[in-house]
VEXDREN-2710 file (C-alpha; in Angstrom, 1 decimal):
% VEXDREN-2710
k/r/px/py/pz
1/MET/139.5/152.1/60.1
2/LYS/139.7/151.7/63.9
3/SER/138.0/149.1/66.0
4/ILE/135.6/149.6/68.7
5/PHE/138.5/148.8/71.3
6/GLU/140.9/151.3/69.7
7/GLU/138.3/154.1/69.5
8/MET/137.7/153.4/73.4
9/GLY/141.6/154.0/74.0
10/GLY/142.7/150.5/74.0
11/THR/146.1/149.3/72.5
12/TYR/147.4/146.2/71.0
13/ARG/150.6/144.6/70.8
14/GLN/152.0/142.3/68.1
15/VAL/153.1/138.9/69.0
16/SER/154.2/137.2/65.7
17/ASP/151.2/137.8/63.2
18/TYR/148.7/138.4/65.9
19/LEU/147.6/141.6/67.3
20/ILE/146.8/141.0/71.1
21/PRO/145.0/143.3/73.3
22/ASN/146.7/145.1/76.1
23/LEU/144.3/144.2/78.8
24/VAL/145.0/145.5/82.7
25/PRO/142.9/144.2/85.2
26/SER/141.0/146.8/87.2
27/ASP/141.0/145.0/90.4
28/ALA/144.6/145.8/91.2
29/GLY/144.5/146.5/94.7
30/ASN/146.3/144.9/97.5
31/TYR/143.6/142.8/99.2
32/ARG/144.6/140.0/101.9
33/ILE/142.5/136.9/101.4
34/GLY/142.6/134.4/103.7
35/LYS/140.8/131.1/104.4
36/TYR/137.3/131.9/104.1
37/GLY/138.1/134.0/101.1
38/ARG/139.6/131.3/99.4
39/MET/136.8/128.8/100.1
40/ARG/134.4/131.5/98.8
41/ARG/136.2/131.5/95.5
42/SER/136.2/127.8/95.1
43/TYR/132.6/127.8/96.0
44/LEU/131.8/130.5/93.3
45/LYS/134.1/128.7/90.8
46/GLU/132.6/125.2/91.3
47/HIS/128.6/126.1/92.2
48/ARG/128.0/129.7/91.0
49/LYS/129.9/130.2/87.6
50/ILE/128.1/132.9/86.4
51/LEU/128.1/135.0/89.3
52/TYR/132.2/134.2/89.4
53/ASN/132.4/135.5/86.0
54/ASN/130.5/138.5/86.6
55/TYR/132.8/139.7/89.4
56/VAL/135.8/138.7/87.4
57/LEU/134.5/140.7/84.5
58/GLU/133.8/143.6/86.8
59/GLY/136.9/143.3/88.2
60/THR/135.5/143.2/91.7
61/LEU/136.6/139.6/92.6
62/PHE/139.4/140.2/95.1
63/LYS/137.3/143.1/96.5
64/HIS/134.5/140.7/97.2
65/LEU/136.7/138.1/98.6
66/SER/138.6/140.4/100.9
67/GLU/135.1/141.6/102.4
68/ILE/133.6/137.9/102.8
69/ASP/136.9/137.0/104.5
70/GLN/136.9/139.9/107.0
71/ALA/132.9/139.6/107.8
72/CYS/133.8/135.8/108.4
73/ASN/136.6/136.4/110.6
74/GLU/134.5/138.9/112.8
75/ARG/131.7/137.0/112.8
76/MET/133.8/133.9/113.9
77/GLU/135.2/135.9/116.8
78/ASN/132.0/137.2/117.9
79/ILE/129.9/133.8/117.8
80/VAL/133.0/131.9/119.6
81/SER/133.1/134.4/122.5
82/ALA/129.3/134.3/122.9
83/MET/128.9/130.4/122.9
84/ALA/131.8/130.3/125.3
85/LYS/130.2/132.9/127.5
86/GLN/126.7/131.1/127.3
87/GLU/128.4/127.6/127.8
88/GLY/130.5/128.8/130.9
89/VAL/133.7/128.1/129.2
90/THR/135.7/130.4/131.1
91/GLU/139.6/131.1/132.1
92/ALA/138.6/129.4/135.6
93/LEU/137.8/126.4/133.6
94/LYS/140.9/126.4/131.6
95/ALA/142.9/126.9/134.9
96/ALA/141.4/123.9/136.5
97/ASN/141.2/121.6/133.7
98/GLN/142.7/122.3/130.5
99/ILE/141.8/119.1/128.6
100/GLU/138.0/119.7/129.2
101/TRP/138.4/123.5/128.1
102/VAL/140.3/122.4/124.9
103/CYS/137.5/119.8/124.0
104/HIS/134.7/122.8/124.8
105/MET/136.6/125.3/122.5
106/ASN/137.0/123.0/119.8
107/SER/133.4/122.1/119.8
108/ILE/132.3/125.8/120.0
109/ARG/135.0/126.7/117.1
110/ASN/133.5/123.9/115.0
111/ARG/129.8/124.8/115.4
112/ALA/130.9/128.4/114.8
113/GLU/132.5/127.4/111.5
114/GLU/129.5/125.7/110.2
115/ILE/127.3/128.5/111.0
116/ILE/129.9/130.9/109.0
117/LEU/130.2/128.7/106.2
118/THR/126.3/128.3/105.8
119/GLU/125.5/132.0/106.3
120/LEU/128.3/133.7/104.4
121/VAL/130.7/131.3/102.4
122/TYR/128.1/129.0/100.7
123/ALA/125.2/131.7/100.5
END
């Protein structure tokens, strides 16, 4: 008599006295996961365990993390450029006073990252 797993086309391999199912993850795509994708994975593992398990079981975890990472990077570029324009941080300031320009840009990047983490990573 075949098991339900075998009826669905699954196979087993024998290790010692045990039959172990040959499981292959369906999420075998080549996804690039950066800083924000890794942060999202840590957040899901720690605070949203059921959602994390659903992504793993559906085989869509890496796709989701890759999409989050890409969205965060695009949003970061947009926010930083908009804030820099709004606050008057230009190449002219960079040429005139590099230290002041670096201070302003670091401040802008930190604020933009807080926005991104709140909106996309920890949502």
